[in-house]
PALOKE-876338 format. One record per residue (C-alpha): x, y, z. Coordinates in steps of 0.2 Angstrom, whole numbers, plus 5000, padded with zeros to 4 digits. Layout:
BEGIN
XYZ/...
***
This chain:
BEGIN
536356784910/537456774926/538156954932/540056974932/539956974950/539256794952/540756734940/542056804950/541456754968/541756574973/540356484981/540256485000/540756325009/539356195010/539156195028/538756385028/537456355014/536556225024/537156085015/538256005027/537956035045/539456095057/539955945067/539455965086/541055915092/541956065081/540656185088/540856135106/542756135105/542556315098/541356365114/542556285125/544156365119/543256545119/542656495137/544356455143/545156615135/543856725142/544156655160/546056665157/545956845151/544856895166/545956815180/547556885173/546757065170/546157045188/547857005195/548657145187/547257275191/547457225209/549357265211/549557395224/550857525226/551357445242/551657275234/552657355220/553757455230/554057305242/554557195226/555757315221/556557345238/556757165240/557657165223/558757305230/559157225245/559657075238/560657145224/561557265236/561457195253/560557365258/559057375269/557357385262/556957535272/558057645260/556757625248/555357755243/554257785229/553657935220/552357945205/552957925188/552458005171/551657925156/552057735155/553057745171/551757725186/553057735200/554857775202/555557675216/557257745222/558257645235/559857685243/560557845250/561657985245/562457985227/562457785227/560557745224/559657635212/558057705203/556757575196/555457645185/553957525187/552557505174/550657485179/550757305177/552357285190/553657275176/555257375173/555057515160/556657505149/557957635153/557557615171/558457525185/560257495189/561457605198/561457795196/562757905201/
***
């Protein structure tokens, strides 16, 4: 007499039961895609991890110079808190711009733009 569990469960696919083998082309495609995803993830992660403070400051100083015509030497950075890795401040006096930079080099929302 079958158990209730056996009646409610559907049978596993035949290739999992050993009746039909998984085609080698499908297996190699899965292996290839997994390998590509691993290499891509490793290379992108390495690039982000290798971003230095100097490179981040230089990038935002260049943006400031292009937007305002100011000098890149008007920029300096201080450490941030939480999601903000660096705060790059460019300009002098009351007219300056502040860029809040995340560890991956992107802007944190709410940062950037002119401040008075």
